[in-house]
VOBA-1610 file (N, C-alpha, C; in pm, whole numbers, padded with zeros to 5 digits, always signed):
BEGIN
Met-00617-00565+02256Met-00455-00600+02339Met-00466-00750+02407Arg-00564-00719+02530Arg-00584-00816+02609Arg-00544-00946+02563Thr-00649-00995+02457Thr-00651-01138+02372Thr-00533-01142+02305Ala-00435-01068+02272Ala-00307-01090+02200Ala-00182-01070+02290Leu-00197-01028+02389Leu-00098-00973+02478Leu-00092-00991+02650Gly-00242-01039+02686Gly-00259-01068+02825Gly-00278-00902+02896Glu-00255-00960+03017Glu-00273-00825+03104Glu-00216-00730+03113Pro-00207-00592+03103Pro-00124-00515+03141Pro-00011-00488+03219Asp+00075-00477+03306Asp+00153-00453+03376Asp+00180-00330+03416Ala+00167-00258+03372Ala+00188-00120+03391Ala+00138-00068+03289Arg+00084+00084+03352Arg+00040+00188+03211Arg+00079+00330+03289Ala+00106+00418+03174Ala+00063+00596+03203Ala+00044+00615+03148Ala-00012+00799+03151Ala-00092+00861+03059Ala-00031+00976+03035Val-00064+01007+02922Val-00014+01195+02887Val-00080+01248+02878Thr-00174+01333+02907Thr-00265+01442+02819Thr-00150+01561+02748Phe-00153+01602+02633Phe-00094+01700+02578Phe-00175+01810+02527Leu-00169+01921+02526Leu-00291+02057+02535Leu-00325+02050+02389Gly-00447+02020+02388Gly-00581+02017+02287Gly-00576+01861+02250Thr-00505+01759+02325Thr-00557+01618+02253Thr-00601+01520+02360Asp-00673+01446+02295Asp-00699+01344+02409Asp-00596+01261+02495Arg-00627+01226+02590Arg-00510+01152+02707Arg-00478+01016+02570Ile-00349+01015+02574Ile-00296+00885+02541Ile-00273+00794+02692Glu-00264+00652+02643Glu-00232+00550+02742Glu-00092+00524+02671Val+00009+00455+02748Val+00110+00355+02697Val+00098+00246+02825Leu+00067+00124+02757Leu+00059-00020+02854Leu+00183-00096+02824Arg+00247-00166+02970Arg+00334-00214+02925Arg+00314-00363+02957Phe+00317-00464+02859Phe+00287-00631+02877Phe+00442-00671+02892Ala+00419-00750+02993Ala+00576-00831+03009Ala+00538-00921+02970Ala+00634-01035+02898Ala+00619-01145+02825Ala+00718-01231+02885Pro+00758-01284+02987Pro+00873-01338+03061Pro+00834-01497+02950Ala+00741-01555+02900Ala+00755-01659+02819Ala+00752-01661+02700Ala+00781-01513+02641Ala+00814-01519+02538Ala+00924-01489+02483Gly+01027-01525+02582Gly+01176-01478+02536Gly+01252-01332+02649Gly+01176-01318+02727Gly+01204-01220+02783Gly+01173-01093+02709Leu+01076-01057+02649Leu+01013-00968+02579Leu+00913-00853+02673Val+00898-00749+02638Val+00844-00651+02688Val+00763-00560+02578Arg+00627-00534+02584Arg+00581-00526+02482Arg+00519-00387+02504Tyr+00517-00260+02424Tyr+00488-00111+02500Tyr+00335-00091+02391Ala+00239-00061+02421Ala+00074-00067+02354Ala+00005+00098+02388Thr-00001+00185+02280Thr-00037+00304+02323Thr-00184+00272+02306Leu-00270+00349+02339Leu-00434+00336+02388Leu-00474+00490+02403Gly-00541+00496+02332Gly-00637+00622+02281Gly-00598+00730+02144Met-00492+00664+02069Met-00487+00712+01981Met-00592+00716+01868Ala-00627+00574+01855Ala-00720+00548+01703Ala-00864+00618+01804Ala-00883+00687+01923Ala-01019+00742+01985Ala-01090+00826+01821Gln-00970+00869+01770Gln-01022+00965+01622Gln-00939+00940+01533Pro-00997+00948+01423Pro-00961+00904+01287Pro-00866+00974+01226Met-00719+00953+01184Met-00623+01036+01126Met-00722+01100+01020Ala-00670+01215+01007Ala-00672+01323+00955Ala-00597+01352+00826Asp-00610+01357+00645Asp-00525+01418+00559Asp-00501+01574+00634Pro-00373+01638+00635Pro-00337+01728+00668Pro-00379+01851+00557Thr-00406+01784+00448Thr-00444+01892+00369Thr-00613+01918+00349Ala-00678+01838+00424Ala-00845+01831+00409Ala-00882+01970+00482Val-00938+01994+00407Val-01024+02140+00470Val-01107+02093+00595Leu-01191+01990+00608Leu-01236+02011+00727Leu-01227+01788+00795Ala-01208+01792+00855Ala-01179+01636+00875Ala-01292+01544+00906Asp-01301+01455+00876Asp-01465+01332+00905Asp-01451+01310+01024Pro-01515+01306+01145Pro-01514+01274+01284Pro-01523+01136+01279Leu-01570+01021+01153Leu-01588+00905+01179Leu-01490+00795+01096Arg-01479+00885+00950Arg-01402+00794+00837Arg-01234+00833+00879Gly-01142+00739+00794Gly-01060+00791+00817Gly-00961+00683+00892Pro-00836+00647+00831Pro-00759+00562+00941Pro-00778+00556+01084Arg-00749+00450+01178Arg-00708+00464+01305Arg-00610+00338+01321Ala-00532+00398+01408Ala-00422+00318+01458Ala-00368+00301+01596Glu-00314+00209+01682Glu-00234+00229+01821Glu-00097+00159+01768Leu+00014+00205+01834Leu+00184+00181+01797Leu+00198+00047+01929Val+00278-00005+01904Val+00311-00168+01943Val+00482-00155+01922Leu+00562-00139+02021Leu+00682-00137+02036Leu+00728-00258+02120Thr+00822-00365+02062Thr+00840-00482+02125Thr+00997-00496+02128Val+01058-00481+02248Val+01207-00518+02261Val+01244-00604+02381Arg+01362-00655+02383Arg+01389-00743+02509Arg+01413-00654+02620Ala+01358-00738+02697Ala+01323-00682+02887Ala+01475-00709+02951Gly+01466-00607+03033Gly+01634-00621+03105Gly+01754-00566+03066Leu+01771-00567+02918Leu+01910-00456+02874Leu+01913-00355+02901Ala+01817-00287+02902Ala+01785-00150+02893Ala+01692-00089+02973Asp+01676+00021+02975Asp+01532+00094+03090Asp+01463+00100+02959Thr+01413+00058+02951Thr+01302+00040+02829Thr+01199+00130+02867Asp+01134+00123+02986Asp+01028+00169+03050Asp+01026+00366+02997Lys+01132+00391+02987Lys+01157+00543+02954Lys+01074+00578+02836Ala+01071+00469+02753Ala+01009+00480+02619Ala+00881+00540+02605Leu+00776+00564+02781Leu+00645+00548+02770Leu+00606+00718+02724Arg+00696+00791+02766Arg+00663+00949+02689Arg+00698+00967+02554Pro+00792+00904+02501Pro+00830+00932+02311Pro+00683+00849+02291Leu+00657+00757+02319Leu+00580+00676+02282Leu+00445+00743+02222Ala+00371+00791+02376Ala+00281+00878+02398Ala+00276+01028+02286Val+00413+01059+02288Val+00417+01169+02187Val+00387+01165+02049Leu+00458+01026+02020Leu+00433+01005+01859Leu+00247+00957+01863Ala+00213+00867+01919Ala+00057+00866+01939Ala+00016+00976+01918Ala+00055+01073+01999Ala-00068+01252+01973Ala-00021+01323+01842Ser+00095+01256+01769Ser+00139+01333+01651Ser+00019+01368+01569Pro-00062+01253+01523Pro-00169+01292+01447Pro-00278+01421+01472Gln-00291+01413+01603Gln-00382+01483+01661Gln-00303+01633+01686Val-00164+01647+01711Val-00138+01732+01719Val-00060+01810+01592Glu+00007+01719+01513Glu+00061+01751+01362Glu-00019+01726+01250Gly-00148+01688+01281Gly-00190+01659+01158Gly-00168+01537+01060Val-00087+01459+01102Val-00033+01339+01039Val-00120+01223+01051Val-00076+01171+00932Val-00136+00998+00937Val-00010+00906+00892Ile-00037+00844+01013Ile+00065+00735+01038Ile+00040+00619+00998Ala+00125+00555+00890Ala+00131+00424+00782Ala+00187+00358+00779Pro+00201+00221+00754Pro+00343+00132+00720Pro+00427+00217+00616Gly+00562+00186+00672Gly+00663+00260+00580Gly+00686+00394+00610Ala+00587+00469+00724Ala+00692+00575+00803Ala+00787+00548+00875Ser+00863+00697+00880Ser+00974+00729+00994Ser+00918+00811+01084Leu+00910+00806+01191Leu+00846+00848+01301Leu+01013+00919+01412Asp+01015+01028+01428Asp+01154+01063+01470Asp+01123+01142+01611Val+01156+01097+01722Val+01145+01169+01827Val+01255+01322+01855Gly+01385+01283+01835Gly+01463+01401+01840Gly+01529+01327+01990Glu+01547+01260+02012Glu+01635+01212+02147Glu+01634+01073+02149Pro+01684+01029+02244Pro+01680+00847+02226Pro+01550+00805+02314Leu+01537+00707+02219Leu+01393+00648+02265Leu+01396+00587+02427Trp+01504+00578+02467Trp+01526+00555+02607Trp+01646+00580+02671Pro+01700+00586+02808Pro+01837+00637+02854Pro+01960+00521+02764Gly+02033+00603+02732Gly+02142+00555+02644Gly+02120+00425+02519Ala+01963+00484+02466Ala+01930+00387+02377Ala+02012+00427+02234Pro+02035+00408+02123Pro+02110+00405+02003Pro+01975+00490+01909Phe+01872+00466+01951Phe+01761+00499+01851Phe+01685+00614+01854Thr+01685+00703+01776Thr+01601+00824+01821Thr+01476+00853+01693Ser+01458+00735+01664Ser+01341+00710+01552Ser+01269+00541+01542Val+01153+00555+01472Val+01123+00378+01488Val+01066+00421+01320Leu+01029+00319+01275Leu+01006+00242+01153Leu+00862+00191+01142Val+00790+00235+01075Val+00650+00172+01120Val+00624+00048+01020Ala+00599-00076+01067Ala+00593-00152+01005Ala+00454-00192+00992Glu+00412-00283+00896Glu+00294-00375+00871Glu+00220-00407+00975Pro+00082-00382+00984Pro+00011-00459+01130Pro-00016-00599+01063Gly-00106-00636+01178Gly-00164-00786+01160Gly-00069-00894+01195Gly+00047-00844+01217Gly+00135-00956+01278Gly+00090-01023+01410Leu+00113-00946+01494Leu+00090-00970+01647Leu-00046-00954+01720Val-00093-00855+01679Val-00260-00798+01765Val-00313-00782+01619Asp-00431-00820+01592Asp-00519-00857+01474Asp-00597-00703+01462Asp-00611-00687+01381Asp-00701-00566+01314Asp-00851-00520+01425Leu-00919-00432+01515Leu-00998-00430+01601Leu-01122-00360+01452Glu-01209-00487+01428Glu-01310-00400+01344Glu-01426-00325+01437Leu-01451-00212+01386Leu-01550-00092+01448Leu-01638-00067+01363Asp-01787-00062+01396Asp-01900-00021+01352Asp-01878+00090+01255Glu-01967+00000+01112Glu-01953+00107+00979Glu-01992+00245+00986Pro-01962+00377+00975Pro-01893+00362+00907Pro-01729+00370+00908Met-01665+00352+01023Met-01600+00366+01125Met-01448+00260+01070Asp-01351+00306+01024Asp-01230+00178+00954Asp-01190+00147+01091Pro-01158-00002+01042Pro-01037-00070+01147Pro-00959-00027+01248Val-00931-00053+01346Val-00781-00007+01430Val-00667-00101+01360His-00571-00028+01322His-00442-00165+01290His-00361-00061+01375Phe-00310-00233+01459Phe-00223-00218+01576Phe-00063-00199+01472Leu-00022-00068+01481Leu+00143-00112+01414Leu+00241-00134+01475Pro+00321-00180+01432Pro+00456-00261+01514Pro+00554-00133+01508Leu+00645-00099+01589Leu+00722-00003+01578Leu+00886-00065+01569Leu+00933-00028+01473Leu+01081-00090+01476Leu+01176+00014+01506Pro+01267-00018+01618Pro+01373+00108+01601Pro+01453+00111+01511Met+01529+00254+01496Met+01620+00249+01395Met+01737+00345+01442Thr+01845+00334+01429Thr+01953+00435+01456Thr+01957+00552+01400Pro+02013+00647+01402Pro+02015+00755+01270Pro+02056+00749+01147Asn+02138+00613+01138Asn+02202+00603+01018Asn+02121+00477+00955Glu+02059+00413+00991Glu+01974+00343+00947Glu+01819+00400+00926Ala+01804+00545+00977Ala+01721+00617+00954Ala+01701+00729+00813Ala+01853+00730+00791Ala+01884+00803+00642Ala+01853+00705+00537His+01944+00593+00556His+01923+00502+00458His+01793+00464+00393Lys+01727+00478+00522Lys+01591+00444+00464Lys+01515+00565+00417Arg+01549+00648+00455Arg+01487+00800+00372Arg+01572+00787+00186Val+01650+00740+00183Val+01700+00742+00041Val+01652+00617+00004His+01676+00446+00059His+01603+00362-00008His+01525+00295+00024Gly+01428+00383+00088Gly+01266+00289+00158Gly+01274+00182+00234Ala+01159+00190+00293Ala+01195+00092+00397Ala+01146-00057+00368Ala+01132-00092+00298Ala+01130-00224+00231Ala+01310-00282+00240Glu+01370-00193+00177Glu+01524-00201+00148Glu+01574-00262+00280Leu+01548-00121+00378Leu+01603-00159+00540Leu+01544-00264+00591Gln+01446-00284+00546Gln+01410-00406+00671Gln+01479-00546+00567Glu+01492-00560+00416Glu+01579-00641+00377Glu+01677-00644+00445Arg+01773-00537+00475Arg+01889-00566+00521Arg+01905-00617+00621Trp+01799-00564+00762Trp+01765-00631+00850Trp+01796-00769+00854Leu+01716-00842+00789Leu+01680-00960+00771Leu+01789-01060+00704Ser+01878-00993+00617Ser+02006-01067+00538Ser+02084-01027+00641His+02089-00927+00703His+02226-00961+00825His+02183-01016+00954Gly+02047-01093+01004Gly+02016-01131+01096Gly+01983-01046+01188Thr+01963-00926+01176Thr+01920-00790+01305Thr+01842-00868+01370Asp+01853-00847+01506Asp+01713-00842+01595Asp+01683-00700+01660Val+01601-00666+01590Val+01521-00539+01581Val+01479-00508+01736Arg+01466-00628+01809Arg+01435-00615+01935Arg+01523-00613+02077Asp+01647-00583+01990Asp+01780-00567+02070Asp+01771-00402+02148Pro+01745-00417+02274Pro+01747-00250+02252Pro+01865-00158+02286Leu+02004-00245+02262Leu+02124-00181+02282Leu+02168-00224+02108Arg+02100-00252+02006Arg+02209-00322+01921Arg+02268-00198+01839Ala+02337-00219+01749Ala+02446-00121+01668Ala+02363-00138+01541Ser+02381-00055+01471Ser+02311-00016+01331Ser+02413-00156+01233Val+02297-00178+01166Val+02302-00279+01006Val+02407-00228+00944Arg+02508-00309+00914Arg+02570-00294+00783Arg+02528-00204+00698Leu+02568-00071+00649Leu+02455+00000+00547Leu+02578+00022+00408Asp+02663-00047+00418Asp+02752-00008+00298Asp+02710-00149+00164
//
């Protein structure tokens, strides 16, 4: 992450009962148009396991960390640290596998005043390259998170992630705007 994002300028750690420690690092990037990035650290310590599997493989299975990018200074997005840690702990706590196209809902605004309570998990490989691990472990993918309004999340459930992303693109939606309104869904 340091190679792609530089040195973190802040970090917070959360430990949930029965889980490994999850950290959320903040990377301020004023040279990149006033963006701030939040990345989890610790989610990939254990592979994600299929919740229907009788026994989880301690080495094999998908591994990921989450990355949220928003425009700095428009909202108190630093309050997103705890919701991001909750999302990063969900594979250990709830036995879910987080993959591109998934919706993750925290049930409350991602930060004070945010119109978003959920995120869309996007494809890895754009901002932070995969981290290769020794065999037989799977590489760590750095999954971008795109904030969704409740209406966008409902639309995604019906029409799919690709259609929502295409709608954002065709309407010129700035998914990094922490105060943006929902894209037109009609």
